[in-house]
LUMTI-371150 format. One record per atom (N, C-alpha, C): residue in three letters; x, y, z. Coordinates in Angstrom, 3 decimals, padded with zeros to 6 digits. Example, Ala and Ser with C-alpha at 12.3 -4.5 7.8 and 13.67 -1.06 7.14 Angstrom:
// residues 2
+---------+----------+----------+----------+
| residuo |        x |        y |        z |
+---------+----------+----------+----------+
|     ALA |  013.190 | -005.690 |  007.800 |
|     ALA |  012.300 | -004.500 |  007.800 |
|     ALA |  013.200 | -003.300 |  007.800 |
|     SER |  012.850 | -002.250 |  007.080 |
|     SER |  013.670 | -001.060 |  007.140 |
|     SER |  012.900 |  000.030 |  007.870 |
+---------+----------+----------+----------+
END
This chain:
// residues 185
+---------+----------+----------+----------+
| residuo |        x |        y |        z |
+---------+----------+----------+----------+
|     MET |  003.313 |  045.064 | -002.557 |
|     MET |  002.703 |  043.780 | -002.279 |
|     MET |  003.639 |  042.694 | -002.800 |
|     THR |  003.878 |  041.701 | -001.995 |
|     THR |  004.756 |  040.607 | -002.416 |
|     THR |  003.940 |  039.407 | -002.824 |
|     ASP |  004.480 |  038.692 | -003.767 |
|     ASP |  003.824 |  037.456 | -004.202 |
|     ASP |  004.278 |  036.315 | -003.311 |
|     THR |  003.335 |  035.508 | -002.894 |
|     THR |  003.644 |  034.336 | -002.095 |
|     THR |  003.529 |  033.112 | -002.986 |
|     VAL |  004.562 |  032.310 | -002.980 |
|     VAL |  004.556 |  031.095 | -003.784 |
|     VAL |  004.396 |  029.916 | -002.834 |
|     CYS |  003.433 |  029.082 | -003.106 |
|     CYS |  003.207 |  027.897 | -002.281 |
|     CYS |  003.792 |  026.687 | -002.996 |
|     TYR |  004.565 |  025.929 | -002.260 |
|     TYR |  005.122 |  024.704 | -002.803 |
|     TYR |  004.448 |  023.531 | -002.127 |
|     LYS |  003.959 |  022.618 | -002.925 |
|     LYS |  003.345 |  021.422 | -002.374 |
|     LYS |  004.451 |  020.510 | -001.848 |
|     ARG |  004.346 |  020.153 | -000.617 |
|     ARG |  005.332 |  019.265 | -000.008 |
|     ARG |  005.051 |  017.847 | -000.485 |
|     HIS |  006.039 |  017.238 | -001.106 |
|     HIS |  005.873 |  015.869 | -001.589 |
|     HIS |  006.751 |  014.961 | -000.734 |
|     VAL |  006.116 |  014.064 | -000.031 |
|     VAL |  006.819 |  013.154 |  000.869 |
|     VAL |  007.086 |  011.848 |  000.125 |
|     LYS |  008.297 |  011.347 |  000.236 |
|     LYS |  008.631 |  010.047 | -000.332 |
|     LYS |  008.307 |  008.988 |  000.715 |
|     TYR |  007.780 |  007.883 |  000.263 |
|     TYR |  007.422 |  006.784 |  001.156 |
|     TYR |  008.188 |  005.522 |  000.788 |
|     ASP |  008.387 |  004.670 |  001.787 |
|     ASP |  009.026 |  003.377 |  001.595 |
|     ASP |  008.058 |  002.275 |  002.023 |
|     PHE |  008.034 |  001.204 |  001.269 |
|     PHE |  007.201 |  000.028 |  001.544 |
|     PHE |  008.120 | -001.010 |  002.173 |
|     LEU |  007.966 | -001.231 |  003.481 |
|     LEU |  008.912 | -002.063 |  004.215 |
|     LEU |  008.210 | -003.042 |  005.141 |
|     PRO |  008.876 | -004.176 |  005.411 |
|     PRO |  008.335 | -005.072 |  006.443 |
|     PRO |  008.526 | -004.414 |  007.813 |
|     PHE |  007.767 | -004.873 |  008.776 |
|     PHE |  007.900 | -004.359 |  010.134 |
|     PHE |  009.022 | -005.089 |  010.857 |
|     ASP |  009.978 | -004.317 |  011.371 |
|     ASP |  010.934 | -004.869 |  012.321 |
|     ASP |  010.466 | -004.402 |  013.705 |
|     ASP |  011.191 | -004.772 |  014.754 |
|     ASP |  010.748 | -004.423 |  016.105 |
|     ASP |  010.658 | -002.912 |  016.314 |
|     THR |  011.634 | -002.166 |  015.811 |
|     THR |  011.644 | -000.709 |  015.996 |
|     THR |  010.479 | -000.059 |  015.272 |
|     ARG |  010.283 | -000.416 |  013.994 |
|     ARG |  009.186 |  000.168 |  013.228 |
|     ARG |  007.836 | -000.220 |  013.804 |
|     PHE |  007.716 | -001.473 |  014.260 |
|     PHE |  006.430 | -001.880 |  014.812 |
|     PHE |  006.127 | -001.138 |  016.107 |
|     ALA |  007.099 | -001.025 |  017.003 |
|     ALA |  006.876 | -000.348 |  018.289 |
|     ALA |  006.495 |  001.119 |  018.065 |
|     ALA |  007.197 |  001.803 |  017.170 |
|     ALA |  006.891 |  003.208 |  016.895 |
|     ALA |  005.499 |  003.361 |  016.281 |
|     THR |  005.165 |  002.461 |  015.353 |
|     THR |  003.840 |  002.496 |  014.716 |
|     THR |  002.762 |  002.214 |  015.748 |
|     HIS |  002.962 |  001.211 |  016.573 |
|     HIS |  001.984 |  000.859 |  017.615 |
|     HIS |  001.713 |  002.060 |  018.515 |
|     ASP |  002.775 |  002.708 |  018.981 |
|     ASP |  002.608 |  003.847 |  019.894 |
|     ASP |  001.869 |  005.001 |  019.219 |
|     ALA |  002.255 |  005.339 |  017.983 |
|     ALA |  001.651 |  006.484 |  017.287 |
|     ALA |  000.190 |  006.214 |  016.923 |
|     TRP | -000.111 |  005.017 |  016.424 |
|     TRP | -001.486 |  004.689 |  016.050 |
|     TRP | -002.369 |  004.613 |  017.286 |
|     SER | -001.845 |  004.058 |  018.373 |
|     SER | -002.616 |  003.975 |  019.619 |
|     SER | -002.909 |  005.380 |  020.153 |
|     LEU | -001.950 |  006.282 |  020.043 |
|     LEU | -002.158 |  007.665 |  020.470 |
|     LEU | -003.250 |  008.327 |  019.631 |
|     ASP | -003.209 |  008.128 |  018.310 |
|     ASP | -004.272 |  008.655 |  017.449 |
|     ASP | -005.637 |  008.149 |  017.910 |
|     ALA | -005.722 |  006.869 |  018.246 |
|     ALA | -006.995 |  006.286 |  018.688 |
|     ALA | -007.428 |  006.896 |  020.026 |
|     ARG | -006.494 |  007.027 |  020.954 |
|     ARG | -006.837 |  007.632 |  022.257 |
|     ARG | -007.265 |  009.091 |  022.106 |
|     ASN | -006.774 |  009.743 |  021.058 |
|     ASN | -007.154 |  011.133 |  020.797 |
|     ASN | -008.453 |  011.244 |  020.009 |
|     GLY | -009.149 |  010.127 |  019.817 |
|     GLY | -010.469 |  010.144 |  019.205 |
|     GLY | -010.507 |  010.053 |  017.697 |
|     LEU | -009.387 |  009.718 |  017.064 |
|     LEU | -009.357 |  009.629 |  015.601 |
|     LEU | -009.783 |  008.259 |  015.082 |
|     ALA | -009.923 |  007.292 |  015.966 |
|     ALA | -010.357 |  005.933 |  015.581 |
|     ALA | -010.829 |  005.236 |  016.849 |
|     PHE | -011.500 |  004.119 |  016.668 |
|     PHE | -011.916 |  003.315 |  017.812 |
|     PHE | -010.697 |  002.561 |  018.330 |
|     PRO | -010.349 |  002.750 |  019.599 |
|     PRO | -009.162 |  002.076 |  020.148 |
|     PRO | -009.185 |  000.559 |  019.965 |
|     SER | -010.343 | -000.070 |  020.116 |
|     SER | -010.397 | -001.533 |  019.978 |
|     SER | -010.088 | -001.970 |  018.548 |
|     GLU | -010.528 | -001.205 |  017.552 |
|     GLU | -010.237 | -001.551 |  016.155 |
|     GLU | -008.760 | -001.370 |  015.841 |
|     VAL | -008.171 | -000.292 |  016.344 |
|     VAL | -006.749 | -000.053 |  016.110 |
|     VAL | -005.927 | -001.137 |  016.792 |
|     GLU | -006.303 | -001.486 |  018.015 |
|     GLU | -005.557 | -002.527 |  018.736 |
|     GLU | -005.667 | -003.872 |  018.019 |
|     ARG | -006.840 | -004.189 |  017.496 |
|     ARG | -007.029 | -005.452 |  016.755 |
|     ARG | -006.151 | -005.461 |  015.496 |
|     LEU | -006.107 | -004.340 |  014.769 |
|     LEU | -005.274 | -004.241 |  013.572 |
|     LEU | -003.794 | -004.373 |  013.934 |
|     LEU | -003.372 | -003.685 |  014.983 |
|     LEU | -001.965 | -003.750 |  015.386 |
|     LEU | -001.582 | -005.152 |  015.851 |
|     GLN | -002.490 | -005.839 |  016.533 |
|     GLN | -002.208 | -007.218 |  016.944 |
|     GLN | -002.061 | -008.109 |  015.717 |
|     TRP | -002.948 | -007.907 |  014.719 |
|     TRP | -002.842 | -008.671 |  013.477 |
|     TRP | -001.482 | -008.402 |  012.826 |
|     ALA | -001.099 | -007.122 |  012.720 |
|     ALA |  000.180 | -006.772 |  012.085 |
|     ALA |  001.350 | -007.396 |  012.838 |
|     SER |  001.288 | -007.393 |  014.153 |
|     SER |  002.351 | -008.000 |  014.947 |
|     SER |  002.461 | -009.497 |  014.668 |
|     ASP |  001.318 | -010.150 |  014.519 |
|     ASP |  001.282 | -011.596 |  014.292 |
|     ASP |  001.610 | -011.980 |  012.848 |
|     HIS |  001.632 | -011.016 |  011.938 |
|     HIS |  001.813 | -011.303 |  010.510 |
|     HIS |  002.984 | -010.527 |  009.917 |
|     ARG |  004.101 | -010.530 |  010.618 |
|     ARG |  005.278 | -009.807 |  010.121 |
|     ARG |  006.148 | -010.667 |  009.213 |
|     GLU |  005.949 | -011.954 |  009.218 |
|     GLU |  006.741 | -012.868 |  008.384 |
|     GLU |  005.855 | -013.462 |  007.286 |
|     PRO |  006.346 | -013.492 |  006.038 |
|     PRO |  005.556 | -014.094 |  004.960 |
|     PRO |  005.270 | -015.572 |  005.222 |
|     SER |  004.092 | -015.986 |  004.826 |
|     SER |  003.660 | -017.374 |  004.962 |
|     SER |  003.029 | -017.791 |  003.637 |
|     GLU |  003.158 | -019.054 |  003.300 |
|     GLU |  002.622 | -019.557 |  002.024 |
|     GLU |  001.103 | -019.419 |  001.941 |
|     HIS |  000.406 | -019.490 |  003.087 |
|     HIS | -001.057 | -019.539 |  003.046 |
|     HIS | -001.731 | -018.415 |  003.809 |
|     ASP | -000.986 | -017.395 |  004.207 |
|     ASP | -001.581 | -016.319 |  004.983 |
|     ASP | -000.993 | -014.993 |  004.531 |
|     SER | -001.689 | -013.929 |  004.843 |
|     SER | -001.220 | -012.605 |  004.452 |
|     SER | -000.124 | -012.120 |  005.392 |
|     VAL |  000.573 | -011.082 |  004.948 |
|     VAL |  001.673 | -010.505 |  005.709 |
|     VAL |  001.477 | -008.990 |  005.755 |
|     ALA |  001.932 | -008.382 |  006.848 |
|     ALA |  001.811 | -006.936 |  007.028 |
|     ALA |  003.073 | -006.230 |  006.551 |
|     PHE |  002.890 | -005.206 |  005.743 |
|     PHE |  003.966 | -004.308 |  005.342 |
|     PHE |  003.542 | -002.907 |  005.738 |
|     GLY |  004.514 | -002.088 |  006.078 |
|     GLY |  004.223 | -000.707 |  006.407 |
|     GLY |  004.601 |  000.207 |  005.267 |
|     VAL |  003.863 |  001.307 |  005.144 |
|     VAL |  004.203 |  002.363 |  004.205 |
|     VAL |  004.685 |  003.525 |  005.074 |
|     PHE |  005.996 |  003.763 |  005.037 |
|     PHE |  006.652 |  004.696 |  005.948 |
|     PHE |  007.144 |  005.936 |  005.212 |
|     PRO |  006.922 |  007.134 |  005.786 |
|     PRO |  007.609 |  008.301 |  005.231 |
|     PRO |  009.112 |  008.012 |  005.283 |
|     ALA |  009.820 |  008.377 |  004.234 |
|     ALA |  011.253 |  008.062 |  004.134 |
|     ALA |  011.999 |  008.471 |  005.399 |
|     GLY |  012.767 |  007.524 |  005.933 |
|     GLY |  013.587 |  007.778 |  007.106 |
|     GLY |  012.845 |  007.760 |  008.429 |
|     LYS |  011.552 |  007.478 |  008.412 |
|     LYS |  010.746 |  007.479 |  009.643 |
|     LYS |  010.401 |  006.045 |  010.041 |
|     HIS |  010.012 |  005.881 |  011.294 |
|     HIS |  009.674 |  004.555 |  011.818 |
|     HIS |  008.183 |  004.345 |  012.026 |
|     VAL |  007.371 |  005.395 |  011.869 |
|     VAL |  005.928 |  005.267 |  012.065 |
|     VAL |  005.258 |  005.100 |  010.704 |
|     ALA |  004.535 |  003.997 |  010.541 |
|     ALA |  003.849 |  003.728 |  009.276 |
|     ALA |  002.662 |  004.663 |  009.100 |
|     ALA |  002.530 |  005.214 |  007.893 |
|     ALA |  001.357 |  006.008 |  007.536 |
|     ALA |  000.248 |  005.085 |  007.036 |
|     GLY |  000.611 |  003.839 |  006.750 |
|     GLY | -000.350 |  002.839 |  006.312 |
|     GLY |  000.168 |  001.449 |  006.609 |
|     ILE | -000.759 |  000.536 |  006.854 |
|     ILE | -000.423 | -000.880 |  007.025 |
|     ILE | -001.101 | -001.620 |  005.890 |
|     CYS | -000.292 | -002.297 |  005.099 |
|     CYS | -000.755 | -002.969 |  003.891 |
|     CYS | -000.806 | -004.479 |  004.139 |
|     GLU | -001.920 | -005.073 |  003.779 |
|     GLU | -002.104 | -006.522 |  003.905 |
|     GLU | -001.889 | -007.152 |  002.532 |
|     VAL | -000.857 | -007.989 |  002.454 |
|     VAL | -000.456 | -008.593 |  001.181 |
|     VAL | -000.360 | -010.103 |  001.364 |
|     ILE | -000.743 | -010.848 |  000.333 |
|     ILE | -000.555 | -012.292 |  000.356 |
|     ILE |  000.277 | -012.676 | -000.862 |
|     ILE |  001.220 | -013.561 | -000.623 |
|     ILE |  002.071 | -014.101 | -001.688 |
|     ILE |  001.768 | -015.587 | -001.726 |
|     GLN |  001.181 | -016.050 | -002.817 |
|     GLN |  000.754 | -017.448 | -002.860 |
|     GLN |  001.059 | -018.086 | -004.199 |
|     ARG |  001.281 | -019.363 | -004.142 |
|     ARG |  001.508 | -020.150 | -005.350 |
|     ARG |  000.152 | -020.664 | -005.813 |
|     LYS | -000.231 | -020.267 | -007.046 |
|     LYS | -001.505 | -020.715 | -007.614 |
|     LYS | -001.346 | -022.062 | -008.324 |
|     SER | -000.163 | -022.305 | -008.873 |
|     SER |  000.138 | -023.576 | -009.523 |
|     SER |  001.655 | -023.706 | -009.553 |
|     VAL |  002.143 | -024.784 | -010.132 |
|     VAL |  003.584 | -024.989 | -010.203 |
|     VAL |  004.267 | -023.851 | -010.964 |
|     LYS |  003.606 | -023.328 | -011.999 |
|     LYS |  004.191 | -022.293 | -012.832 |
|     LYS |  003.681 | -020.889 | -012.505 |
|     SER |  002.818 | -020.758 | -011.526 |
|     SER |  002.178 | -019.474 | -011.280 |
|     SER |  002.220 | -019.094 | -009.803 |
|     LYS |  002.778 | -017.927 | -009.534 |
|     LYS |  002.808 | -017.372 | -008.188 |
|     LYS |  002.136 | -016.006 | -008.251 |
|     TRP |  001.322 | -015.683 | -007.240 |
|     TRP |  000.590 | -014.424 | -007.232 |
|     TRP |  000.933 | -013.599 | -006.010 |
|     VAL |  000.899 | -012.282 | -006.178 |
|     VAL |  000.959 | -011.329 | -005.079 |
|     VAL | -000.368 | -010.576 | -005.130 |
|     LYS | -001.074 | -010.527 | -004.001 |
|     LYS | -002.328 | -009.774 | -003.935 |
|     LYS | -002.236 | -008.749 | -002.813 |
|     MET | -002.473 | -007.503 | -003.179 |
|     MET | -002.600 | -006.462 | -002.167 |
|     MET | -004.070 | -006.454 | -001.765 |
|     LEU | -004.347 | -006.971 | -000.577 |
|     LEU | -005.721 | -007.163 | -000.150 |
|     LEU | -006.357 | -005.910 |  000.439 |
|     ARG | -005.577 | -005.175 |  001.207 |
|     ARG | -006.179 | -004.074 |  001.952 |
|     ARG | -005.089 | -003.114 |  002.403 |
|     LEU | -005.438 | -001.853 |  002.494 |
|     LEU | -004.552 | -000.840 |  003.045 |
|     LEU | -005.302 | -000.134 |  004.163 |
|     HIS | -004.704 | -000.114 |  005.340 |
|     HIS | -005.262 |  000.596 |  006.489 |
|     HIS | -004.441 |  001.862 |  006.678 |
|     LEU | -005.106 |  003.008 |  006.680 |
|     LEU | -004.421 |  004.275 |  006.878 |
|     LEU | -004.280 |  004.588 |  008.356 |
|     LYS | -003.169 |  005.222 |  008.716 |
|     LYS | -002.994 |  005.728 |  010.076 |
|     LYS | -004.191 |  006.632 |  010.373 |
|     PRO | -004.773 |  006.553 |  011.558 |
|     PRO | -005.974 |  007.351 |  011.833 |
|     PRO | -005.839 |  008.836 |  011.498 |
|     SER | -004.699 |  009.443 |  011.745 |
|     SER | -004.542 |  010.866 |  011.425 |
|     SER | -004.499 |  011.103 |  009.910 |
|     VAL | -003.967 |  010.158 |  009.151 |
|     VAL | -003.963 |  010.266 |  007.685 |
|     VAL | -005.383 |  010.081 |  007.161 |
|     ASP | -006.118 |  009.140 |  007.741 |
|     ASP | -007.508 |  008.924 |  007.349 |
|     ASP | -008.356 |  010.161 |  007.660 |
|     GLU | -008.081 |  010.813 |  008.783 |
|     GLU | -008.814 |  012.032 |  009.122 |
|     GLU | -008.579 |  013.108 |  008.064 |
|     GLN | -007.341 |  013.258 |  007.608 |
|     GLN | -007.042 |  014.231 |  006.550 |
|     GLN | -007.848 |  013.918 |  005.293 |
|     LEU | -007.904 |  012.643 |  004.944 |
|     LEU | -008.673 |  012.209 |  003.774 |
|     LEU | -010.145 |  012.567 |  003.940 |
|     GLN | -010.708 |  012.277 |  005.106 |
|     GLN | -012.129 |  012.548 |  005.367 |
|     GLN | -012.434 |  014.046 |  005.362 |
|     GLU | -011.431 |  014.857 |  005.691 |
|     GLU | -011.619 |  016.311 |  005.713 |
|     GLU | -011.339 |  016.958 |  004.361 |
|     GLY | -011.139 |  016.148 |  003.323 |
|     GLY | -010.968 |  016.680 |  001.978 |
|     GLY | -009.546 |  016.954 |  001.558 |
|     ALA | -008.575 |  016.441 |  002.304 |
|     ALA | -007.165 |  016.595 |  001.927 |
|     ALA | -006.607 |  015.194 |  001.629 |
|     PRO | -006.799 |  014.702 |  000.399 |
|     PRO | -006.451 |  013.315 |  000.086 |
|     PRO | -004.991 |  013.061 | -000.289 |
|     GLU | -004.152 |  014.090 | -000.315 |
|     GLU | -002.800 |  013.935 | -000.856 |
|     GLU | -001.997 |  012.857 | -000.142 |
|     ALA | -001.941 |  012.899 |  001.184 |
|     ALA | -001.157 |  011.908 |  001.929 |
|     ALA | -001.719 |  010.508 |  001.714 |
|     ALA | -003.041 |  010.367 |  001.763 |
|     ALA | -003.658 |  009.051 |  001.571 |
|     ALA | -003.347 |  008.503 |  000.187 |
|     MET | -003.396 |  009.353 | -000.839 |
|     MET | -003.104 |  008.896 | -002.198 |
|     MET | -001.633 |  008.514 | -002.337 |
|     ASP | -000.750 |  009.272 | -001.687 |
|     ASP |  000.675 |  008.925 | -001.735 |
|     ASP |  000.920 |  007.570 | -001.068 |
|     VAL |  000.261 |  007.328 |  000.054 |
|     VAL |  000.415 |  006.051 |  000.766 |
|     VAL | -000.145 |  004.914 | -000.093 |
|     PHE | -001.313 |  005.131 | -000.699 |
|     PHE | -001.933 |  004.119 | -001.558 |
|     PHE | -001.039 |  003.823 | -002.764 |
|     THR | -000.513 |  004.877 | -003.383 |
|     THR |  000.361 |  004.707 | -004.540 |
|     THR |  001.612 |  003.914 | -004.164 |
|     GLN |  002.210 |  004.243 | -003.013 |
|     GLN |  003.409 |  003.519 | -002.589 |
|     GLN |  003.095 |  002.073 | -002.249 |
|     SER |  001.905 |  001.802 | -001.720 |
|     SER |  001.555 |  000.407 | -001.427 |
|     SER |  001.438 | -000.402 | -002.719 |
|     ILE |  000.952 |  000.219 | -003.774 |
|     ILE |  000.884 | -000.465 | -005.072 |
|     ILE |  002.292 | -000.677 | -005.623 |
|     ALA |  003.124 |  000.358 | -005.552 |
|     ALA |  004.501 |  000.232 | -006.037 |
|     ALA |  005.244 | -000.853 | -005.248 |
|     GLY |  005.030 | -000.889 | -003.938 |
|     GLY |  005.661 | -001.916 | -003.114 |
|     GLY |  005.181 | -003.313 | -003.483 |
|     SER |  003.898 | -003.432 | -003.794 |
|     SER |  003.357 | -004.730 | -004.210 |
|     SER |  003.944 | -005.157 | -005.555 |
|     LEU |  004.130 | -004.194 | -006.459 |
|     LEU |  004.786 | -004.510 | -007.735 |
|     LEU |  006.221 | -004.973 | -007.505 |
|     ASP |  006.916 | -004.329 | -006.582 |
|     ASP |  008.283 | -004.752 | -006.250 |
|     ASP |  008.281 | -006.174 | -005.688 |
|     LEU |  007.290 | -006.488 | -004.849 |
|     LEU |  007.174 | -007.857 | -004.323 |
|     LEU |  006.938 | -008.852 | -005.454 |
|     GLN |  006.110 | -008.455 | -006.424 |
|     GLN |  005.845 | -009.332 | -007.564 |
|     GLN |  007.148 | -009.689 | -008.262 |
|     LEU |  007.975 | -008.697 | -008.506 |
|     LEU |  009.241 | -008.942 | -009.196 |
|     LEU |  010.216 | -009.719 | -008.307 |
|     ALA |  010.288 | -009.374 | -007.018 |
|     ALA |  011.218 | -010.040 | -006.094 |
|     ALA |  010.880 | -011.512 | -005.920 |
|     HIS |  009.596 | -011.832 | -005.919 |
|     HIS |  009.169 | -013.223 | -005.725 |
|     HIS |  008.944 | -013.956 | -007.043 |
|     LYS |  009.291 | -013.279 | -008.146 |
|     LYS |  009.094 | -013.857 | -009.475 |
|     LYS |  007.655 | -014.352 | -009.655 |
|     ALA |  006.718 | -013.539 | -009.154 |
|     ALA |  005.298 | -013.866 | -009.270 |
|     ALA |  004.812 | -013.480 | -010.662 |
|     THR |  003.974 | -014.319 | -011.236 |
|     THR |  003.462 | -014.039 | -012.571 |
|     THR |  002.348 | -012.999 | -012.546 |
|     THR |  001.636 | -012.880 | -011.420 |
|     THR |  000.481 | -011.991 | -011.334 |
|     THR |  000.501 | -011.202 | -010.033 |
|     MET |  000.130 | -009.935 | -010.133 |
|     MET | -000.090 | -009.108 | -008.954 |
|     MET | -001.464 | -008.491 | -009.107 |
|     LYS | -002.242 | -008.514 | -008.016 |
|     LYS | -003.589 | -007.952 | -008.051 |
|     LYS | -003.769 | -006.975 | -006.901 |
|     VAL | -004.455 | -005.876 | -007.216 |
|     VAL | -004.816 | -004.887 | -006.203 |
|     VAL | -006.317 | -004.684 | -006.300 |
|     TYR | -007.002 | -004.822 | -005.176 |
|     TYR | -008.456 | -004.706 | -005.140 |
|     TYR | -008.860 | -003.249 | -004.931 |
|     GLY | -009.727 | -002.749 | -005.784 |
|     GLY | -010.285 | -001.400 | -005.642 |
|     GLY | -011.533 | -001.462 | -004.773 |
|     ARG | -011.387 | -001.226 | -003.484 |
|     ARG | -012.494 | -001.362 | -002.525 |
|     ARG | -013.570 | -000.307 | -002.707 |
|     THR | -013.148 |  000.928 | -003.002 |
|     THR | -014.115 |  002.017 | -003.150 |
|     THR | -014.159 |  002.453 | -004.609 |
|     SER | -015.179 |  003.216 | -004.953 |
|     SER | -015.283 |  003.742 | -006.324 |
|     SER | -014.087 |  004.629 | -006.645 |
|     GLU | -013.622 |  005.401 | -005.655 |
|     GLU | -012.473 |  006.275 | -005.867 |
|     GLU | -011.208 |  005.448 | -006.113 |
|     GLN | -011.020 |  004.388 | -005.334 |
|     GLN | -009.848 |  003.525 | -005.531 |
|     GLN | -009.889 |  002.872 | -006.906 |
|     LEU | -011.056 |  002.390 | -007.303 |
|     LEU | -011.186 |  001.747 | -008.605 |
|     LEU | -010.889 |  002.732 | -009.735 |
|     ALA | -011.376 |  003.966 | -009.617 |
|     ALA | -011.087 |  004.989 | -010.629 |
|     ALA | -009.586 |  005.257 | -010.689 |
|     PHE | -008.941 |  005.314 | -009.534 |
|     PHE | -007.496 |  005.523 | -009.484 |
|     PHE | -006.775 |  004.355 | -010.156 |
|     LEU | -007.211 |  003.123 | -009.885 |
|     LEU | -006.575 |  001.951 | -010.486 |
|     LEU | -006.728 |  001.963 | -012.005 |
|     LYS | -007.887 |  002.395 | -012.485 |
|     LYS | -008.098 |  002.473 | -013.941 |
|     LYS | -007.143 |  003.477 | -014.582 |
|     ALA | -006.925 |  004.603 | -013.905 |
|     ALA | -005.972 |  005.590 | -014.424 |
|     ALA | -004.551 |  005.047 | -014.341 |
|     LEU | -004.275 |  004.297 | -013.302 |
|     LEU | -002.939 |  003.731 | -013.111 |
|     LEU | -002.603 |  002.712 | -014.198 |
|     VAL | -003.592 |  001.956 | -014.667 |
|     VAL | -003.368 |  000.976 | -015.731 |
|     VAL | -002.762 |  001.663 | -016.948 |
|     VAL | -003.312 |  002.793 | -017.326 |
|     VAL | -002.816 |  003.530 | -018.488 |
|     VAL | -001.364 |  003.946 | -018.251 |
|     HIS | -001.074 |  004.435 | -017.058 |
|     HIS |  000.286 |  004.866 | -016.717 |
|     HIS |  001.265 |  003.687 | -016.771 |
|     ILE |  000.876 |  002.551 | -016.212 |
|     ILE |  001.751 |  001.371 | -016.200 |
|     ILE |  002.015 |  000.899 | -017.628 |
|     GLN |  000.962 |  000.833 | -018.434 |
|     GLN |  001.126 |  000.385 | -019.821 |
|     GLN |  002.071 |  001.312 | -020.588 |
|     LYS |  001.916 |  002.631 | -020.416 |
|     LYS |  002.800 |  003.578 | -021.103 |
|     LYS |  004.236 |  003.430 | -020.619 |
|     HIS |  004.408 |  003.207 | -019.327 |
|     HIS |  005.746 |  003.072 | -018.757 |
|     HIS |  006.491 |  001.882 | -019.357 |
|     PHE |  005.804 |  000.769 | -019.548 |
|     PHE |  006.472 | -000.448 | -020.001 |
|     PHE |  006.448 | -000.646 | -021.516 |
|     GLU |  005.652 |  000.119 | -022.265 |
|     GLU |  005.614 | -000.078 | -023.716 |
|     GLU |  006.913 |  000.349 | -024.385 |
|     ASP |  007.658 |  001.246 | -023.747 |
|     ASP |  008.938 |  001.700 | -024.297 |
|     ASP |  010.058 |  000.701 | -024.051 |
|     LYS |  009.825 | -000.258 | -023.214 |
|     LYS |  010.866 | -001.202 | -022.808 |
|     LYS |  010.546 | -002.577 | -023.381 |
|     PRO |  011.094 | -002.880 | -024.545 |
|     PRO |  010.755 | -004.136 | -025.207 |
|     PRO |  011.124 | -005.372 | -024.389 |
|     ALA |  012.102 | -005.265 | -023.508 |
|     ALA |  012.497 | -006.434 | -022.702 |
|     ALA |  011.458 | -006.723 | -021.612 |
|     SER |  010.662 | -005.717 | -021.269 |
|     SER |  009.650 | -005.905 | -020.228 |
|     SER |  008.440 | -006.616 | -020.809 |
|     ARG |  007.996 | -007.594 | -020.102 |
|     ARG |  006.824 | -008.345 | -020.525 |
|     ARG |  005.724 | -008.173 | -019.476 |
|     ILE |  005.489 | -006.934 | -019.077 |
|     ILE |  004.482 | -006.647 | -018.060 |
|     ILE |  003.246 | -006.083 | -018.739 |
|     LYS |  002.101 | -006.619 | -018.371 |
|     LYS |  000.830 | -006.168 | -018.917 |
|     LYS | -000.060 | -005.793 | -017.744 |
|     ALA | -000.716 | -004.638 | -017.825 |
|     ALA | -001.631 | -004.181 | -016.781 |
|     ALA | -003.045 | -004.118 | -017.342 |
|     THR | -003.998 | -004.640 | -016.584 |
|     THR | -005.400 | -004.627 | -016.986 |
|     THR | -006.279 | -004.425 | -015.747 |
|     ILE | -007.537 | -004.102 | -015.993 |
|     ILE | -008.542 | -004.083 | -014.931 |
|     ILE | -009.429 | -005.293 | -015.174 |
|     GLU | -009.566 | -006.131 | -014.160 |
|     GLU | -010.442 | -007.304 | -014.213 |
|     GLU | -011.424 | -007.180 | -013.063 |
|     GLY | -012.660 | -006.809 | -013.389 |
|     GLY | -013.643 | -006.566 | -012.334 |
|     GLY | -013.210 | -005.356 | -011.518 |
|     ARG | -012.957 | -005.557 | -010.228 |
|     ARG | -012.502 | -004.477 | -009.347 |
|     ARG | -011.005 | -004.584 | -009.052 |
|     PHE | -010.305 | -005.440 | -009.797 |
|     PHE | -008.876 | -005.649 | -009.567 |
|     PHE | -008.025 | -004.998 | -010.647 |
|     LEU | -006.948 | -004.337 | -010.216 |
|     LEU | -005.854 | -003.991 | -011.113 |
|     LEU | -004.981 | -005.244 | -011.146 |
|     CYS | -004.711 | -005.762 | -012.342 |
|     CYS | -003.879 | -006.960 | -012.491 |
|     CYS | -002.660 | -006.612 | -013.330 |
|     THR | -001.492 | -007.005 | -012.841 |
|     THR | -000.293 | -006.915 | -013.662 |
|     THR |  000.228 | -008.327 | -013.811 |
|     THR |  000.577 | -008.675 | -015.023 |
|     THR |  001.110 | -010.005 | -015.288 |
|     THR |  002.479 | -009.868 | -015.944 |
|     VAL |  003.345 | -010.792 | -015.594 |
|     VAL |  004.671 | -010.876 | -016.175 |
|     VAL |  004.727 | -012.199 | -016.909 |
|     SER |  005.082 | -012.160 | -018.170 |
|     SER |  005.164 | -013.423 | -018.926 |
|     SER |  006.586 | -013.692 | -019.343 |
+---------+----------+----------+----------+
END
């Protein structure tokens, strides 16, 4: 009898803006998922139209970013982020919502949350990168579900441990209501 060893496949994801190639590939794949009964076609089309219209950052509106498996053009998630100036000295990044590709959402609903959690984790990491790139003082991520909020609470501990070893880092992570907040001072 031979022993079988199972290795969990870990996919790396990238948090990227949509260019024409990535958007077209995402549109086609998500629309196919909807036509195959994994989502309501009208809802997917409305989301894709929103993403198409929100590919460029704006001072007063949200922007669409994709969470892509490394080297791929089809987004596994579409992240809605807003970058706004709260005052002269304060700029915020808020991750408002993450929409999963219908096939990824189906996996989650069937009890296989790994891909969805990887996409969610990368969307948070991408939002943190935006916070640093835009020199924003605050980044917030909303925990929409009880599971997301529990994940954010666990993530706070991880973020705090990561930055406590780095005295030059002035990043603080907290939970405020249903938001994970990171502040840079």
